[in-house]
C-alpha positions as CSV (number, residue, x, y, z in Angstrom):
1,G,51.8,45.1,-97.8
2,N,53.6,46.6,-100.7
3,L,51.8,46.4,-104.0
4,I,55.0,47.1,-106.0
5,D,58.4,45.6,-105.1
6,T,61.1,48.2,-106.1
7,S,64.2,46.4,-105.2
8,F,67.1,46.4,-107.6
9,E,70.4,44.6,-107.5
10,N,73.3,45.0,-109.8
11,S,76.7,43.3,-109.5
12,T,79.5,43.0,-111.9
13,K,82.6,40.9,-111.6
14,G,85.3,41.1,-114.2
15,E,88.8,39.9,-114.5
16,A,91.4,40.8,-117.1
17,A,95.0,40.0,-117.7
18,S,97.5,41.3,-120.1
19,D,101.0,40.0,-120.6
20,R,103.1,41.4,-123.4
21,S,106.8,41.5,-123.7
22,G,109.2,42.0,-126.4
23,Q,112.8,42.8,-127.2
24,V,114.2,44.7,-130.2
25,T,117.9,44.8,-130.9
26,A,118.9,47.3,-133.6
27,S,121.5,49.9,-134.3
28,I,120.0,53.2,-135.5
29,A,121.9,56.2,-136.7
30,A,120.7,59.4,-134.9
31,R,121.5,63.0,-135.2
32,V,121.9,65.7,-132.6
33,T,118.9,68.0,-132.8
34,E,120.0,70.3,-129.9
35,V,122.9,71.0,-127.7
36,M,121.6,72.0,-124.3
37,P,123.2,74.6,-122.1
38,N,124.5,71.9,-119.7
39,G,126.2,70.1,-122.6
40,N,123.7,67.3,-122.9
41,L,122.5,66.4,-126.4
42,S,119.0,65.9,-127.7
43,I,119.0,63.2,-130.4
44,F,116.6,61.7,-132.9
45,G,116.9,58.8,-135.3
46,R,114.6,56.8,-137.5
47,R,115.1,53.6,-139.5
48,A,112.8,51.9,-142.0
49,M,113.3,48.3,-143.1
50,K,111.3,46.3,-145.6
51,V,110.7,42.7,-144.7
52,D,108.4,40.5,-146.7
53,N,106.3,43.4,-148.1
54,E,106.1,44.8,-144.6
55,V,107.8,48.1,-143.8
56,Q,109.0,48.2,-140.2
57,Y,109.9,51.4,-138.5
58,I,112.1,52.1,-135.5
59,M,112.3,55.6,-134.1
60,V,114.3,56.7,-131.1
61,S,114.7,60.1,-129.4
62,G,116.0,61.2,-126.0
63,I,118.7,63.1,-124.2
64,V,122.2,61.8,-123.8
65,R,125.2,63.0,-121.8
66,P,128.4,63.3,-123.8
67,E,130.2,61.0,-121.4
68,D,127.8,58.2,-122.3
69,I,128.9,58.2,-125.9
70,D,131.5,55.4,-126.4
71,S,134.6,55.4,-128.5
72,D,132.6,54.0,-131.5
73,N,130.2,56.9,-131.2
74,R,127.5,54.7,-129.8
75,V,125.0,55.1,-127.0
76,E,123.1,52.4,-125.2
77,S,119.3,53.0,-125.0
78,T,119.6,52.6,-121.3
79,S,121.7,55.8,-121.2
80,L,119.0,57.9,-122.9
81,A,117.0,60.2,-120.6
82,D,113.4,61.0,-121.5
83,S,113.7,58.3,-124.1
84,R,111.0,57.5,-126.6
85,I,111.5,54.3,-128.6
86,E,108.8,53.2,-131.1
87,Y,108.7,50.1,-133.2
88,Y,105.8,49.5,-135.6
89,G,105.0,48.1,-139.0
90,R,102.9,48.9,-142.0
91,G,101.6,46.4,-144.5
92,A,99.3,43.3,-144.6
93,L,100.4,41.8,-141.3
94,A,100.2,45.1,-139.4
95,D,96.8,45.8,-140.9
96,K,95.5,42.4,-139.7
97,Q,96.7,43.0,-136.2
98,K,94.9,46.4,-136.0
99,P,91.3,46.4,-134.6
100,G,88.5,47.0,-137.1
101,W,86.9,50.5,-137.3
102,G,83.8,49.3,-135.5
103,T,85.9,48.1,-132.5
104,R,87.8,51.3,-132.4
105,I,84.6,53.4,-132.3
106,I,83.1,51.2,-129.6
107,D,86.4,51.4,-127.6
108,N,86.3,55.3,-127.8
109,I,82.6,55.4,-126.7
110,W,82.8,52.7,-124.1
111,P,86.5,52.2,-123.2
112,W,86.0,49.6,-120.4
């Protein structure tokens, strides 16, 4: 018979779920950064608000067709092509929600 048994078995079973949703309603002034040859407009806007010692930022950019600008000079975010909308905060609450430096290092080395 065999003097050494060299069998090896490795199995991994993992489950994960993530459910995150949110809605932000805001009006942000934006400026035209470029008029494209086809007449479309590239826009960019940024707004900072201070709430309870937290600074909250909203940034928006994208491309809008002139016909999507209403009579009040407004554009719905759903009419922005290549849109980028960011909402984030800075302050004590935002710092508490951010993972610690050790966790960030481990996530970069071993991301799964």
